[in-house]
N, C-alpha and C positions, 0 to 999 in steps of 0.2 A: 542289412535286413530290411525287408519291406514292411510297410504299415498296411494292415488289413482292416477292413471295416466289417463290423458285425451288427446284427439286428436281433434283439431279444423278442421272441415270439410271445412271451408272457406279458411284458409291460410296454413293448414297442420302442424301448430305448435303443439308440444307435450310438456305437462307440468304436474307437480305433484301438488296435493292439499291434505293437511292434513284435514281429515273430520271425523266426527262421523260415527260409523258403521250404515249402513242403510240410510245415507244421499244420496240425489239424486243430479242431476246436474241442477235443475230448477233455482237456483240462481247464477250459475256460468257463467262466460264469459271468452273467450280467453284473456290472458293478452297481446297478441300482437295486434290483430285486433278488440277485444271487441265483437266478435260474441257470442250471448248467446247460452247456452245449448250445450257445447262440448260433444263429445262422450267419454264414459269411455272405456278404453282399458285394456285388461288383461296383467299383467306383471308377470315375474317370482318371486316366493316367495323366499326370502333369510332370513336366521336366523343365528345369531351369535352362534357358538358352540366351546367352548374351545379355544377362541382367534382367530378363523378363521371363515370365512363366508362360509356357505353352501348354495347351490342352490337347488331348488326343483327337478331339472333335473340333472342327474348324467351321466358322461361320462364313468364310469367304471361299470363293471358288475361282479357279483359273479360267473357267469357261465364260465368265462375264455375266452370269445370271444372278449375281448377288448372293450366291450360296443357297438358293432355293432349289428344292428337288421338284422335278416335273414328271 
């Protein structure tokens, strides 16, 4: 089961929730102020690879430009 991040539009609290794939926020509420149906937010994907954690975004580039976009 993936962990999803949510944002409460009432108090601004950001929290995580372990949910089944395809689950929605209809039964969720903010753990701080109990406002129903928080907004799901997108977070960076991370995966464990050979003992280290890799992010979906990389600061290096194979083109030799130091990862800068031009």
